[in-house]
Every structure is written in C-alpha cells, then in structure tokens.
C-alpha positions as CSV (number, residue, x, y, z in Angstrom):
1,M,7.8,70.3,42.2
2,S,4.5,71.6,43.5
3,L,2.1,74.0,41.8
4,V,0.0,76.8,43.3
5,V,-2.6,78.6,41.1
6,K,-3.6,81.8,42.9
7,P,-7.3,82.8,42.8
8,S,-6.4,85.9,40.6
9,A,-5.1,83.5,37.9
10,R,-8.1,81.0,38.3
11,E,-10.5,83.9,37.9
12,R,-9.0,85.3,34.7
13,F,-7.6,82.4,32.7
14,T,-9.0,79.2,31.4
15,P,-7.7,75.9,32.6
16,R,-6.2,75.3,29.2
17,E,-4.2,78.6,29.4
18,L,-3.0,77.7,32.9
19,I,-1.9,74.3,31.9
20,A,-0.2,75.6,28.8
21,A,1.7,78.2,30.7
22,Y,2.8,75.7,33.4
23,E,3.9,73.1,30.9
24,D,5.9,75.7,28.9
25,F,7.5,77.1,32.1
26,I,8.6,73.6,33.1
27,K,10.0,72.7,29.7
28,S,11.7,76.1,28.9
29,E,14.3,78.4,30.3
30,P,12.7,81.3,32.3
31,Q,12.6,84.7,30.7
32,Y,13.8,86.4,33.8
33,L,16.1,85.4,36.6
34,D,16.7,87.5,39.7
35,A,20.4,86.8,40.6
36,E,19.9,88.1,44.2
37,T,16.9,85.9,45.1
38,G,17.1,83.1,42.6
39,I,13.5,83.6,41.5
40,K,12.8,82.4,38.0
41,A,9.9,83.9,36.1
42,T,8.1,84.0,32.8
43,A,5.3,86.2,31.7
44,Y,2.6,84.8,29.3
45,L,0.1,87.0,27.4
46,F,-3.4,85.6,26.9
47,G,-6.7,87.2,25.9
48,A,-7.4,87.9,29.6
49,G,-4.1,89.7,30.2
50,V,-0.7,88.8,31.6
51,L,-0.1,85.6,33.6
52,L,3.0,85.5,35.6
53,V,4.6,82.1,36.4
54,Y,7.5,82.0,38.8
55,E,9.3,79.4,40.9
56,E,10.2,80.0,44.5
57,P,13.9,79.0,44.7
58,E,13.9,77.5,48.2
59,T,10.7,75.4,47.9
60,H,10.7,74.8,44.1
61,V,7.0,75.7,44.2
62,V,5.7,77.0,40.9
63,I,3.1,79.8,41.3
64,L,0.7,81.1,38.7
65,I,-0.6,84.6,39.4
66,H,-2.2,87.6,37.8
67,P,-0.3,90.8,38.6
68,S,-3.4,92.4,40.2
69,A,-3.0,90.1,43.2
70,W,0.5,91.3,44.1
71,K,1.1,92.8,47.4
72,V,3.8,95.5,47.3
73,N,6.2,93.7,49.6
74,S,5.6,90.2,48.5
75,A,6.2,91.0,44.8
76,K,9.2,93.2,45.3
77,S,11.7,90.8,43.7
78,I,9.4,89.9,40.8
79,C,8.8,93.6,40.1
80,R,12.5,94.1,40.0
81,I,12.8,91.3,37.5
82,L,10.2,92.8,35.2
83,D,11.6,96.3,35.5
84,K,15.0,95.0,34.2
85,A,13.3,93.5,31.2
86,T,11.6,96.7,30.0
C-alpha cells in the first residue's frame, strides 16, 4: 500500500498528526464507504481542521488531504460519502 500526502495536508497538519491518522486508517474500519466507487474514507479532526484520509480502490493508494484542495470533479465521490454521513 502506498501513501500520498497532498501539499494541503502537509501545510496544515504536523507530521505526528499525519502519522496518527494514517496508522488509525490502516488499523480501523473506514467511517465511510462509497458502494458505487469502492472509495473508503475517514475524517479526522485536529486543531488545524479536518484531515480526510481515503483509499483509492483500484490502486490501494492512501491519500491524506485537506478539503480545501479538492477540485469539484475529482472529489465528487468523496463529497457524496460525506453528504451521506451528515
């Protein structure tokens, strides 16, 4: 499994927070699962805001990102997941 930390996450969260979120994501069941795309995601709340961790189903790459970096089309599935949870 590979890991990608997007610049938006590196700029807002400490290395310790990023590692903690990644380790928890790997060990735990995801909070959200999009049945259509297979994307698994978990949102973590730290002092700097929300960190979203998700796994791409085809490549099994885990991505850590701050929501401010989302492009409308690329985050469509993740937004759908989070909308279902609220």
